[in-house]
BALOBA-1460 file (C-alpha; in Angstrom, 3 decimals):
// residues 394
<rec num="1" residu="x" x="75.509" y="124.509" z="93.404"/>
<rec num="2" residu="x" x="75.783" y="126.567" z="96.501"/>
<rec num="3" residu="x" x="78.979" y="125.440" z="98.321"/>
<rec num="4" residu="x" x="79.166" y="128.397" z="100.230"/>
<rec num="5" residu="x" x="75.930" y="127.786" z="102.243"/>
<rec num="6" residu="x" x="76.537" y="127.699" z="105.909"/>
<rec num="7" residu="x" x="76.822" y="124.121" z="107.243"/>
<rec num="8" residu="x" x="76.694" y="122.435" z="103.847"/>
<rec num="9" residu="x" x="80.359" y="121.131" z="104.225"/>
<rec num="10" residu="x" x="79.644" y="119.579" z="107.501"/>
<rec num="11" residu="x" x="76.539" y="117.865" z="106.355"/>
<rec num="12" residu="x" x="78.284" y="116.664" z="103.214"/>
<rec num="13" residu="x" x="81.227" y="115.111" z="105.413"/>
<rec num="14" residu="x" x="78.414" y="113.313" z="107.470"/>
<rec num="15" residu="x" x="76.514" y="112.094" z="104.480"/>
<rec num="16" residu="x" x="79.760" y="110.945" z="102.712"/>
<rec num="17" residu="x" x="81.301" y="109.559" z="106.202"/>
<rec num="18" residu="x" x="78.098" y="107.535" z="106.683"/>
<rec num="19" residu="x" x="78.296" y="106.085" z="102.963"/>
<rec num="20" residu="x" x="82.017" y="105.293" z="103.299"/>
<rec num="21" residu="x" x="81.541" y="103.526" z="106.669"/>
<rec num="22" residu="x" x="78.764" y="101.272" z="104.853"/>
<rec num="23" residu="x" x="81.019" y="100.541" z="101.805"/>
<rec num="24" residu="x" x="83.854" y="99.844" z="104.028"/>
<rec num="25" residu="x" x="82.073" y="97.448" z="106.510"/>
<rec num="26" residu="x" x="79.927" y="95.705" z="103.902"/>
<rec num="27" residu="x" x="82.191" y="95.224" z="101.015"/>
<rec num="28" residu="x" x="85.600" y="96.985" z="101.055"/>
<rec num="29" residu="x" x="87.184" y="95.231" z="104.379"/>
<rec num="30" residu="x" x="85.340" y="91.655" z="103.806"/>
<rec num="31" residu="x" x="86.461" y="91.755" z="100.231"/>
<rec num="32" residu="x" x="90.181" y="92.327" z="101.093"/>
<rec num="33" residu="x" x="90.244" y="89.892" z="103.893"/>
<rec num="34" residu="x" x="88.716" y="86.948" z="101.847"/>
<rec num="35" residu="x" x="90.253" y="87.801" z="98.433"/>
<rec num="36" residu="x" x="93.491" y="87.975" z="99.934"/>
<rec num="37" residu="x" x="95.911" y="84.793" z="99.537"/>
<rec num="38" residu="x" x="97.188" y="85.511" z="102.947"/>
<rec num="39" residu="x" x="95.471" y="85.849" z="106.386"/>
<rec num="40" residu="x" x="95.008" y="89.387" z="107.742"/>
<rec num="41" residu="x" x="97.729" y="90.536" z="105.127"/>
<rec num="42" residu="x" x="100.327" y="88.036" z="106.640"/>
<rec num="43" residu="x" x="103.303" y="88.075" z="104.334"/>
<rec num="44" residu="x" x="102.262" y="90.891" z="102.335"/>
<rec num="45" residu="x" x="101.459" y="89.598" z="99.022"/>
<rec num="46" residu="x" x="103.831" y="88.420" z="96.412"/>
<rec num="47" residu="x" x="105.203" y="92.050" z="95.222"/>
<rec num="48" residu="x" x="106.049" y="93.151" z="98.883"/>
<rec num="49" residu="x" x="107.778" y="89.848" z="99.305"/>
<rec num="50" residu="x" x="110.035" y="90.909" z="96.235"/>
<rec num="51" residu="x" x="110.697" y="94.206" z="98.010"/>
<rec num="52" residu="x" x="111.433" y="92.584" z="101.082"/>
<rec num="53" residu="x" x="113.828" y="90.068" z="99.537"/>
<rec num="54" residu="x" x="115.518" y="92.667" z="97.540"/>
<rec num="55" residu="x" x="116.226" y="94.969" z="100.955"/>
<rec num="56" residu="x" x="117.360" y="91.783" z="102.696"/>
<rec num="57" residu="x" x="119.830" y="91.041" z="99.659"/>
<rec num="58" residu="x" x="121.057" y="94.798" z="100.150"/>
<rec num="59" residu="x" x="121.683" y="94.281" z="103.685"/>
<rec num="60" residu="x" x="123.601" y="91.136" z="102.981"/>
<rec num="61" residu="x" x="125.523" y="92.827" z="100.200"/>
<rec num="62" residu="x" x="124.194" y="90.672" z="97.670"/>
<rec num="63" residu="x" x="123.065" y="91.903" z="94.076"/>
<rec num="64" residu="x" x="119.141" y="91.910" z="94.522"/>
<rec num="65" residu="x" x="118.704" y="91.802" z="90.632"/>
<rec num="66" residu="x" x="120.413" y="88.299" z="90.579"/>
<rec num="67" residu="x" x="119.286" y="86.877" z="93.881"/>
<rec num="68" residu="x" x="115.705" y="87.600" z="94.286"/>
<rec num="69" residu="x" x="113.460" y="84.984" z="93.274"/>
<rec num="70" residu="x" x="110.909" y="83.785" z="92.108"/>
<rec num="71" residu="x" x="109.741" y="87.301" z="91.050"/>
<rec num="72" residu="x" x="112.754" y="89.479" z="90.001"/>
<rec num="73" residu="x" x="113.415" y="92.958" z="91.329"/>
<rec num="74" residu="x" x="113.025" y="95.234" z="88.714"/>
<rec num="75" residu="x" x="113.070" y="98.784" z="90.472"/>
<rec num="76" residu="x" x="115.973" y="101.439" z="90.670"/>
<rec num="77" residu="x" x="118.904" y="100.448" z="92.941"/>
<rec num="78" residu="x" x="118.050" y="103.772" z="94.673"/>
<rec num="79" residu="x" x="115.108" y="102.090" z="96.448"/>
<rec num="80" residu="x" x="117.188" y="99.534" z="98.066"/>
<rec num="81" residu="x" x="118.139" y="101.380" z="101.193"/>
<rec num="82" residu="x" x="114.201" y="102.306" z="101.678"/>
<rec num="83" residu="x" x="113.199" y="98.412" z="101.336"/>
<rec num="84" residu="x" x="116.183" y="97.670" z="103.241"/>
<rec num="85" residu="x" x="114.603" y="99.068" z="106.319"/>
<rec num="86" residu="x" x="111.605" y="96.858" z="106.201"/>
<rec num="87" residu="x" x="113.835" y="93.909" z="105.918"/>
<rec num="88" residu="x" x="115.239" y="94.771" z="109.443"/>
<rec num="89" residu="x" x="111.965" y="93.302" z="110.682"/>
<rec num="90" residu="x" x="110.225" y="89.729" z="110.412"/>
<rec num="91" residu="x" x="108.236" y="89.670" z="107.417"/>
<rec num="92" residu="x" x="104.709" y="89.530" z="108.831"/>
<rec num="93" residu="x" x="105.513" y="92.720" z="111.023"/>
<rec num="94" residu="x" x="107.072" y="94.250" z="107.916"/>
<rec num="95" residu="x" x="104.311" y="93.792" z="105.578"/>
<rec num="96" residu="x" x="102.003" y="95.598" z="108.286"/>
<rec num="97" residu="x" x="104.390" y="98.289" z="108.544"/>
<rec num="98" residu="x" x="104.550" y="98.460" z="104.567"/>
<rec num="99" residu="x" x="100.686" y="98.847" z="104.353"/>
<rec num="100" residu="x" x="100.650" y="101.553" z="107.289"/>
<rec num="101" residu="x" x="103.486" y="103.400" z="105.471"/>
<rec num="102" residu="x" x="101.698" y="103.874" z="102.051"/>
<rec num="103" residu="x" x="98.282" y="104.670" z="103.872"/>
<rec num="104" residu="x" x="99.917" y="107.390" z="106.029"/>
<rec num="105" residu="x" x="101.679" y="108.994" z="102.981"/>
<rec num="106" residu="x" x="98.411" y="108.714" z="100.917"/>
<rec num="107" residu="x" x="96.604" y="110.305" z="103.767"/>
<rec num="108" residu="x" x="99.371" y="113.240" z="103.878"/>
<rec num="109" residu="x" x="98.843" y="113.886" z="100.266"/>
<rec num="110" residu="x" x="94.849" y="113.927" z="100.614"/>
<rec num="111" residu="x" x="95.148" y="116.322" z="103.377"/>
<rec num="112" residu="x" x="97.814" y="118.449" z="101.642"/>
<rec num="113" residu="x" x="95.960" y="118.874" z="98.398"/>
<rec num="114" residu="x" x="93.201" y="120.622" z="100.628"/>
<rec num="115" residu="x" x="95.678" y="123.337" z="101.185"/>
<rec num="116" residu="x" x="95.871" y="124.436" z="97.566"/>
<rec num="117" residu="x" x="92.273" y="124.492" z="97.117"/>
<rec num="118" residu="x" x="89.688" y="127.667" z="97.819"/>
<rec num="119" residu="x" x="86.995" y="126.589" z="101.116"/>
<rec num="120" residu="x" x="84.254" y="125.947" z="98.756"/>
<rec num="121" residu="x" x="86.132" y="123.130" z="96.862"/>
<rec num="122" residu="x" x="87.656" y="121.375" z="100.038"/>
<rec num="123" residu="x" x="84.749" y="119.417" z="101.373"/>
<rec num="124" residu="x" x="83.753" y="118.571" z="97.681"/>
<rec num="125" residu="x" x="87.271" y="117.106" z="97.010"/>
<rec num="126" residu="x" x="87.532" y="115.142" z="100.265"/>
<rec num="127" residu="x" x="83.963" y="113.707" z="99.633"/>
<rec num="128" residu="x" x="84.926" y="112.651" z="96.315"/>
<rec num="129" residu="x" x="88.241" y="111.432" z="97.185"/>
<rec num="130" residu="x" x="86.940" y="109.162" z="99.977"/>
<rec num="131" residu="x" x="84.060" y="107.596" z="98.146"/>
<rec num="132" residu="x" x="86.535" y="106.929" z="95.199"/>
<rec num="133" residu="x" x="88.929" y="105.501" z="97.759"/>
<rec num="134" residu="x" x="86.404" y="103.161" z="99.267"/>
<rec num="135" residu="x" x="85.127" y="101.934" z="95.826"/>
<rec num="136" residu="x" x="88.542" y="101.299" z="94.154"/>
<rec num="137" residu="x" x="88.966" y="97.781" z="93.199"/>
<rec num="138" residu="x" x="92.253" y="98.485" z="91.973"/>
<rec num="139" residu="x" x="93.299" y="99.515" z="95.713"/>
<rec num="140" residu="x" x="91.919" y="96.183" z="96.846"/>
<rec num="141" residu="x" x="94.093" y="94.337" z="94.165"/>
<rec num="142" residu="x" x="97.208" y="96.479" z="95.032"/>
<rec num="143" residu="x" x="97.040" y="95.947" z="98.991"/>
<rec num="144" residu="x" x="96.482" y="92.031" z="98.296"/>
<rec num="145" residu="x" x="99.748" y="92.240" z="96.004"/>
<rec num="146" residu="x" x="101.363" y="94.491" z="98.505"/>
<rec num="147" residu="x" x="102.420" y="96.661" z="95.660"/>
<rec num="148" residu="x" x="103.915" y="100.503" z="95.813"/>
<rec num="149" residu="x" x="101.867" y="102.195" z="93.477"/>
<rec num="150" residu="x" x="99.798" y="103.998" z="96.359"/>
<rec num="151" residu="x" x="102.886" y="105.149" z="97.727"/>
<rec num="152" residu="x" x="104.550" y="106.490" z="94.528"/>
<rec num="153" residu="x" x="101.423" y="108.050" z="93.285"/>
<rec num="154" residu="x" x="101.141" y="109.946" z="96.693"/>
<rec num="155" residu="x" x="104.416" y="111.144" z="96.537"/>
<rec num="156" residu="x" x="103.851" y="112.304" z="92.973"/>
<rec num="157" residu="x" x="100.548" y="114.295" z="94.335"/>
<rec num="158" residu="x" x="102.777" y="115.768" z="96.998"/>
<rec num="159" residu="x" x="105.124" y="117.042" z="94.355"/>
<rec num="160" residu="x" x="101.992" y="118.736" z="92.764"/>
<rec num="161" residu="x" x="101.153" y="120.110" z="96.041"/>
<rec num="162" residu="x" x="104.753" y="121.414" z="96.417"/>
<rec num="163" residu="x" x="104.663" y="123.074" z="92.934"/>
<rec num="164" residu="x" x="101.288" y="124.817" z="93.547"/>
<rec num="165" residu="x" x="102.652" y="126.247" z="96.729"/>
<rec num="166" residu="x" x="105.594" y="127.969" z="94.937"/>
<rec num="167" residu="x" x="108.000" y="125.248" z="96.276"/>
<rec num="168" residu="x" x="109.518" y="123.997" z="93.099"/>
<rec num="169" residu="x" x="112.534" y="122.579" z="94.719"/>
<rec num="170" residu="x" x="110.621" y="120.522" z="97.147"/>
<rec num="171" residu="x" x="108.324" y="119.529" z="94.387"/>
<rec num="172" residu="x" x="111.156" y="118.240" z="92.226"/>
<rec num="173" residu="x" x="112.867" y="116.484" z="95.195"/>
<rec num="174" residu="x" x="109.488" y="114.699" z="95.690"/>
<rec num="175" residu="x" x="108.976" y="113.837" z="92.034"/>
<rec num="176" residu="x" x="112.624" y="112.439" z="91.861"/>
<rec num="177" residu="x" x="112.079" y="110.248" z="94.997"/>
<rec num="178" residu="x" x="108.789" y="108.704" z="93.332"/>
<rec num="179" residu="x" x="110.725" y="108.130" z="90.334"/>
<rec num="180" residu="x" x="113.552" y="106.507" z="91.909"/>
<rec num="181" residu="x" x="111.145" y="104.168" z="93.640"/>
<rec num="182" residu="x" x="109.346" y="103.441" z="90.514"/>
<rec num="183" residu="x" x="110.397" y="104.837" z="87.166"/>
<rec num="184" residu="x" x="106.919" y="106.042" z="85.372"/>
<rec num="185" residu="x" x="106.575" y="109.339" z="87.409"/>
<rec num="186" residu="x" x="109.291" y="110.694" z="85.433"/>
<rec num="187" residu="x" x="106.516" y="111.347" z="82.586"/>
<rec num="188" residu="x" x="104.811" y="113.703" z="84.824"/>
<rec num="189" residu="x" x="107.633" y="116.212" z="83.913"/>
<rec num="190" residu="x" x="105.305" y="116.777" z="80.694"/>
<rec num="191" residu="x" x="102.810" y="118.466" z="83.243"/>
<rec num="192" residu="x" x="105.571" y="120.411" z="85.145"/>
<rec num="193" residu="x" x="107.994" y="121.329" z="82.420"/>
<rec num="194" residu="x" x="105.898" y="121.614" z="79.265"/>
<rec num="195" residu="x" x="102.628" y="122.396" z="80.403"/>
<rec num="196" residu="x" x="103.670" y="124.856" z="82.936"/>
<rec num="197" residu="x" x="106.611" y="126.028" z="80.657"/>
<rec num="198" residu="x" x="109.026" y="125.784" z="83.542"/>
<rec num="199" residu="x" x="112.432" y="124.576" z="82.293"/>
<rec num="200" residu="x" x="113.912" y="125.462" z="85.490"/>
<rec num="201" residu="x" x="111.872" y="122.593" z="87.231"/>
<rec num="202" residu="x" x="113.767" y="120.169" z="84.820"/>
<rec num="203" residu="x" x="116.941" y="121.358" z="86.238"/>
<rec num="204" residu="x" x="115.911" y="121.036" z="89.767"/>
<rec num="205" residu="x" x="114.605" y="117.369" z="89.059"/>
<rec num="206" residu="x" x="117.658" y="116.351" z="87.449"/>
<rec num="207" residu="x" x="119.904" y="117.765" z="90.299"/>
<rec num="208" residu="x" x="117.641" y="116.184" z="92.834"/>
<rec num="209" residu="x" x="117.928" y="112.795" z="91.039"/>
<rec num="210" residu="x" x="121.646" y="113.044" z="90.707"/>
<rec num="211" residu="x" x="121.970" y="113.755" z="94.459"/>
<rec num="212" residu="x" x="119.937" y="111.010" z="95.370"/>
<rec num="213" residu="x" x="121.962" y="108.768" z="93.371"/>
<rec num="214" residu="x" x="125.300" y="110.007" z="94.512"/>
<rec num="215" residu="x" x="124.240" y="109.577" z="98.087"/>
<rec num="216" residu="x" x="123.151" y="106.183" z="97.656"/>
<rec num="217" residu="x" x="126.519" y="105.130" z="96.240"/>
<rec num="218" residu="x" x="127.570" y="105.216" z="99.926"/>
<rec num="219" residu="x" x="125.776" y="101.876" z="100.394"/>
<rec num="220" residu="x" x="124.833" y="100.764" z="96.749"/>
<rec num="221" residu="x" x="127.506" y="99.578" z="94.754"/>
<rec num="222" residu="x" x="127.973" y="101.278" z="91.440"/>
<rec num="223" residu="x" x="128.152" y="98.019" z="89.851"/>
<rec num="224" residu="x" x="124.654" y="97.281" z="90.710"/>
<rec num="225" residu="x" x="123.493" y="100.503" z="88.925"/>
<rec num="226" residu="x" x="125.355" y="99.245" z="85.772"/>
<rec num="227" residu="x" x="123.788" y="95.950" z="85.941"/>
<rec num="228" residu="x" x="120.574" y="97.590" z="86.253"/>
<rec num="229" residu="x" x="120.859" y="99.888" z="83.187"/>
<rec num="230" residu="x" x="122.174" y="97.178" z="80.974"/>
<rec num="231" residu="x" x="120.309" y="94.109" z="81.939"/>
<rec num="232" residu="x" x="117.119" y="95.194" z="83.884"/>
<rec num="233" residu="x" x="116.025" y="98.657" z="82.414"/>
<rec num="234" residu="x" x="115.910" y="97.510" z="78.614"/>
<rec num="235" residu="x" x="113.522" y="94.896" z="79.304"/>
<rec num="236" residu="x" x="110.955" y="97.223" z="81.132"/>
<rec num="237" residu="x" x="110.338" y="99.054" z="77.889"/>
<rec num="238" residu="x" x="108.739" y="95.843" z="76.269"/>
<rec num="239" residu="x" x="105.184" y="95.832" z="76.370"/>
<rec num="240" residu="x" x="103.604" y="92.842" z="78.137"/>
<rec num="241" residu="x" x="100.872" y="91.174" z="76.088"/>
<rec num="242" residu="x" x="99.429" y="89.382" z="79.241"/>
<rec num="243" residu="x" x="95.336" y="90.003" z="79.192"/>
<rec num="244" residu="x" x="95.459" y="91.799" z="82.542"/>
<rec num="245" residu="x" x="97.617" y="94.549" z="81.250"/>
<rec num="246" residu="x" x="95.474" y="97.779" z="81.001"/>
<rec num="247" residu="x" x="97.634" y="99.533" z="78.696"/>
<rec num="248" residu="x" x="96.353" y="100.209" z="75.054"/>
<rec num="249" residu="x" x="99.779" y="99.470" z="73.773"/>
<rec num="250" residu="x" x="99.376" y="95.803" z="75.027"/>
<rec num="251" residu="x" x="97.389" y="95.196" z="71.865"/>
<rec num="252" residu="x" x="100.067" y="95.815" z="69.541"/>
<rec num="253" residu="x" x="102.097" y="93.188" z="71.154"/>
<rec num="254" residu="x" x="99.255" y="90.778" z="71.192"/>
<rec num="255" residu="x" x="98.889" y="91.000" z="67.545"/>
<rec num="256" residu="x" x="102.630" y="90.135" z="66.834"/>
<rec num="257" residu="x" x="104.155" y="93.611" z="66.946"/>
<rec num="258" residu="x" x="105.855" y="93.193" z="70.204"/>
<rec num="259" residu="x" x="109.154" y="94.547" z="68.815"/>
<rec num="260" residu="x" x="107.828" y="98.034" z="67.902"/>
<rec num="261" residu="x" x="105.453" y="98.402" z="70.781"/>
<rec num="262" residu="x" x="108.217" y="100.433" z="72.756"/>
<rec num="263" residu="x" x="108.019" y="102.753" z="69.850"/>
<rec num="264" residu="x" x="104.247" y="103.173" z="69.776"/>
<rec num="265" residu="x" x="104.425" y="103.704" z="73.419"/>
<rec num="266" residu="x" x="106.783" y="106.388" z="73.093"/>
<rec num="267" residu="x" x="105.069" y="108.025" z="70.075"/>
<rec num="268" residu="x" x="101.794" y="108.182" z="72.251"/>
<rec num="269" residu="x" x="103.551" y="109.794" z="75.102"/>
<rec num="270" residu="x" x="105.328" y="112.230" z="72.649"/>
<rec num="271" residu="x" x="102.185" y="113.172" z="70.896"/>
<rec num="272" residu="x" x="100.578" y="114.048" z="74.474"/>
<rec num="273" residu="x" x="103.685" y="116.320" z="75.159"/>
<rec num="274" residu="x" x="102.917" y="118.271" z="72.159"/>
<rec num="275" residu="x" x="99.399" y="118.423" z="73.174"/>
<rec num="276" residu="x" x="100.324" y="119.762" z="76.488"/>
<rec num="277" residu="x" x="102.340" y="122.468" z="74.849"/>
<rec num="278" residu="x" x="99.217" y="123.287" z="72.787"/>
<rec num="279" residu="x" x="97.064" y="123.387" z="75.897"/>
<rec num="280" residu="x" x="99.537" y="125.565" z="77.586"/>
<rec num="281" residu="x" x="98.789" y="128.305" z="75.083"/>
<rec num="282" residu="x" x="95.264" y="127.762" z="75.052"/>
<rec num="283" residu="x" x="94.713" y="128.144" z="78.675"/>
<rec num="284" residu="x" x="95.541" y="131.790" z="78.506"/>
<rec num="285" residu="x" x="92.601" y="132.091" z="76.090"/>
<rec num="286" residu="x" x="89.900" y="129.987" z="78.182"/>
<rec num="287" residu="x" x="90.159" y="129.956" z="81.816"/>
<rec num="288" residu="x" x="92.656" y="132.578" z="82.913"/>
<rec num="289" residu="x" x="92.824" y="132.587" z="86.608"/>
<rec num="290" residu="x" x="90.825" y="129.151" z="86.687"/>
<rec num="291" residu="x" x="92.361" y="125.897" z="88.274"/>
<rec num="292" residu="x" x="90.174" y="123.427" z="86.041"/>
<rec num="293" residu="x" x="92.780" y="123.462" z="83.262"/>
<rec num="294" residu="x" x="95.684" y="122.658" z="85.522"/>
<rec num="295" residu="x" x="93.781" y="119.959" z="87.308"/>
<rec num="296" residu="x" x="92.576" y="118.436" z="83.871"/>
<rec num="297" residu="x" x="96.093" y="118.455" z="82.655"/>
<rec num="298" residu="x" x="97.662" y="116.857" z="85.510"/>
<rec num="299" residu="x" x="94.961" y="114.049" z="85.314"/>
<rec num="300" residu="x" x="95.252" y="113.641" z="81.677"/>
<rec num="301" residu="x" x="99.308" y="113.233" z="82.393"/>
<rec num="302" residu="x" x="98.479" y="110.355" z="84.732"/>
<rec num="303" residu="x" x="96.151" y="108.714" z="82.394"/>
<rec num="304" residu="x" x="98.517" y="108.748" z="79.526"/>
<rec num="305" residu="x" x="101.102" y="107.299" z="81.499"/>
<rec num="306" residu="x" x="99.016" y="104.462" z="82.271"/>
<rec num="307" residu="x" x="97.431" y="104.294" z="78.647"/>
<rec num="308" residu="x" x="100.935" y="103.979" z="76.981"/>
<rec num="309" residu="x" x="102.718" y="102.262" z="79.771"/>
<rec num="310" residu="x" x="104.170" y="98.932" z="79.173"/>
<rec num="311" residu="x" x="102.744" y="97.319" z="82.031"/>
<rec num="312" residu="x" x="99.572" y="98.680" z="83.437"/>
<rec num="313" residu="x" x="98.221" y="96.320" z="85.889"/>
<rec num="314" residu="x" x="94.833" y="96.992" z="87.503"/>
<rec num="315" residu="x" x="96.650" y="97.715" z="90.740"/>
<rec num="316" residu="x" x="98.364" y="100.559" z="88.900"/>
<rec num="317" residu="x" x="95.113" y="102.603" z="88.575"/>
<rec num="318" residu="x" x="95.111" y="103.465" z="92.246"/>
<rec num="319" residu="x" x="97.073" y="106.301" z="90.585"/>
<rec num="320" residu="x" x="93.748" y="107.929" z="89.714"/>
<rec num="321" residu="x" x="92.096" y="108.326" z="92.951"/>
<rec num="322" residu="x" x="93.251" y="111.870" z="94.141"/>
<rec num="323" residu="x" x="93.859" y="113.194" z="90.556"/>
<rec num="324" residu="x" x="90.484" y="112.363" z="89.626"/>
<rec num="325" residu="x" x="88.663" y="113.794" z="92.835"/>
<rec num="326" residu="x" x="90.690" y="117.137" z="92.259"/>
<rec num="327" residu="x" x="89.474" y="117.180" z="88.652"/>
<rec num="328" residu="x" x="85.680" y="116.505" z="89.934"/>
<rec num="329" residu="x" x="85.994" y="119.307" z="92.434"/>
<rec num="330" residu="x" x="86.872" y="121.634" z="89.769"/>
<rec num="331" residu="x" x="84.589" y="120.633" z="87.005"/>
<rec num="332" residu="x" x="81.536" y="120.275" z="89.320"/>
<rec num="333" residu="x" x="81.840" y="124.091" z="90.209"/>
<rec num="334" residu="x" x="82.228" y="124.860" z="86.383"/>
<rec num="335" residu="x" x="78.716" y="123.129" z="85.855"/>
<rec num="336" residu="x" x="79.404" y="121.536" z="82.718"/>
<rec num="337" residu="x" x="76.643" y="119.980" z="80.476"/>
<rec num="338" residu="x" x="74.681" y="116.850" z="81.654"/>
<rec num="339" residu="x" x="76.026" y="114.592" z="78.822"/>
<rec num="340" residu="x" x="79.719" y="115.554" z="79.891"/>
<rec num="341" residu="x" x="79.118" y="114.663" z="83.450"/>
<rec num="342" residu="x" x="77.737" y="111.263" z="82.444"/>
<rec num="343" residu="x" x="80.598" y="110.561" z="80.305"/>
<rec num="344" residu="x" x="83.123" y="111.209" z="82.746"/>
<rec num="345" residu="x" x="81.034" y="109.359" z="85.328"/>
<rec num="346" residu="x" x="80.976" y="106.215" z="83.137"/>
<rec num="347" residu="x" x="84.599" y="106.662" z="82.811"/>
<rec num="348" residu="x" x="85.272" y="106.829" z="86.501"/>
<rec num="349" residu="x" x="83.178" y="103.768" z="87.184"/>
<rec num="350" residu="x" x="85.190" y="101.749" z="84.541"/>
<rec num="351" residu="x" x="88.626" y="103.113" z="86.076"/>
<rec num="352" residu="x" x="87.422" y="102.123" z="89.437"/>
<rec num="353" residu="x" x="85.718" y="98.847" z="88.912"/>
<rec num="354" residu="x" x="86.707" y="95.241" z="88.899"/>
<rec num="355" residu="x" x="87.589" y="93.694" z="85.537"/>
<rec num="356" residu="x" x="85.119" y="90.761" z="85.916"/>
<rec num="357" residu="x" x="82.089" y="89.833" z="87.791"/>
<rec num="358" residu="x" x="80.110" y="86.576" z="88.025"/>
<rec num="359" residu="x" x="77.642" y="87.368" z="85.342"/>
<rec num="360" residu="x" x="80.538" y="87.928" z="82.950"/>
<rec num="361" residu="x" x="82.194" y="85.084" z="80.982"/>
<rec num="362" residu="x" x="85.403" y="86.868" z="80.433"/>
<rec num="363" residu="x" x="87.812" y="89.601" z="81.626"/>
<rec num="364" residu="x" x="87.827" y="92.862" z="80.017"/>
<rec num="365" residu="x" x="90.209" y="95.612" z="79.884"/>
<rec num="366" residu="x" x="87.517" y="98.000" z="81.757"/>
<rec num="367" residu="x" x="90.157" y="100.283" z="83.096"/>
<rec num="368" residu="x" x="91.532" y="100.908" z="79.587"/>
<rec num="369" residu="x" x="88.301" y="101.719" z="78.253"/>
<rec num="370" residu="x" x="87.317" y="103.988" z="81.077"/>
<rec num="371" residu="x" x="90.974" y="105.540" z="80.570"/>
<rec num="372" residu="x" x="90.252" y="106.321" z="76.653"/>
<rec num="373" residu="x" x="86.871" y="107.876" z="77.552"/>
<rec num="374" residu="x" x="88.038" y="110.101" z="80.002"/>
<rec num="375" residu="x" x="91.296" y="111.200" z="78.162"/>
<rec num="376" residu="x" x="88.990" y="112.102" z="75.211"/>
<rec num="377" residu="x" x="86.756" y="114.141" z="77.292"/>
<rec num="378" residu="x" x="89.631" y="115.837" z="79.022"/>
<rec num="379" residu="x" x="91.071" y="117.137" z="75.825"/>
<rec num="380" residu="x" x="87.576" y="118.455" z="74.776"/>
<rec num="381" residu="x" x="88.138" y="121.172" z="77.454"/>
<rec num="382" residu="x" x="91.028" y="122.382" z="75.820"/>
<rec num="383" residu="x" x="89.842" y="121.829" z="72.117"/>
<rec num="384" residu="x" x="85.996" y="122.695" z="72.172"/>
<rec num="385" residu="x" x="85.255" y="124.117" z="75.708"/>
<rec num="386" residu="x" x="82.091" y="125.718" z="74.338"/>
<rec num="387" residu="x" x="80.839" y="122.156" z="73.687"/>
<rec num="388" residu="x" x="80.926" y="121.151" z="77.350"/>
<rec num="389" residu="x" x="79.759" y="124.213" z="79.311"/>
<rec num="390" residu="x" x="76.552" y="126.180" z="79.260"/>
<rec num="391" residu="x" x="78.303" y="129.539" z="78.529"/>
<rec num="392" residu="x" x="81.200" y="130.792" z="76.803"/>
<rec num="393" residu="x" x="84.247" y="131.186" z="79.284"/>
<rec num="394" residu="x" x="87.099" y="133.603" z="78.883"/>
């Protein structure tokens, strides 16, 4: 693949741009507008309503963990001033402002990743990211619900950018902000601390988190933190058995083992943490100086977070858009075997697809299947690279 050929990057942008316009005009925009429960986004979806009401409760000095209904507010108290900003406006305007906010942060993350790539990879990465964005059914669901996953994922990607640009403190601050908006990004410490063997990053992350919490105490009562830790947080570790859950651990709960589902989830994450330590040593032997291993490990960390999460709804899978584009831009340059590309292509299709079509009579955990296929194939890069690539790499 001659990515350095003059004019090829411009041609790629034109081709991909044309496809994105077609997908957006014929599929993406109509699907969102007609599948949404509100006209032209309107009140922003049920999840944004929860954020809005929580912010409104904060402005009125009422405990949002008690006063918000019908959907309870289950996010860290540190996020309340952020949602309070949106509650300053009428909800219809606030919902548009919310959508604009997470799209702007996503766009910043998309562009920022480009600064960490060599010229021959930039056009490939942007092209893949654009196609994944405009074919992502999880993104349509997230927009309809008004969830925060794209915002949180984009902040986490920016933390990766900061780390690769040698700004570890900025990276830790961004990851802390993402975690305090929605807890799961804390699991990315496996990549930053264990895989990169950087214990100082953990110190920076903890310091940033403490600073955010202490600063928030100026406007968020300490009693709300105590209520969150004792009454809300324990329930979040219980795995949902609802059929829409795209976590593998949901089947543990579905078969009547809900009491140990949290243990199984922790065990899965723990095993991945051990694997990351193994992969960290292995990378010196395999692709010294290459970016593929780092891109693959970050993506695998995201996939494990979703695979063993207690509540990995379809909308949550917007997390994979940028990490997957980053990985693809690496693996295509390395020219793997055709079968390997087919497998990760199938996995990508399942991760980005809808759960049910008219010709299907039931809803299937397609994202979970795609997650499993891709996670296994990513692990092969560290375990048996010679089975993936045409020539041995050192």
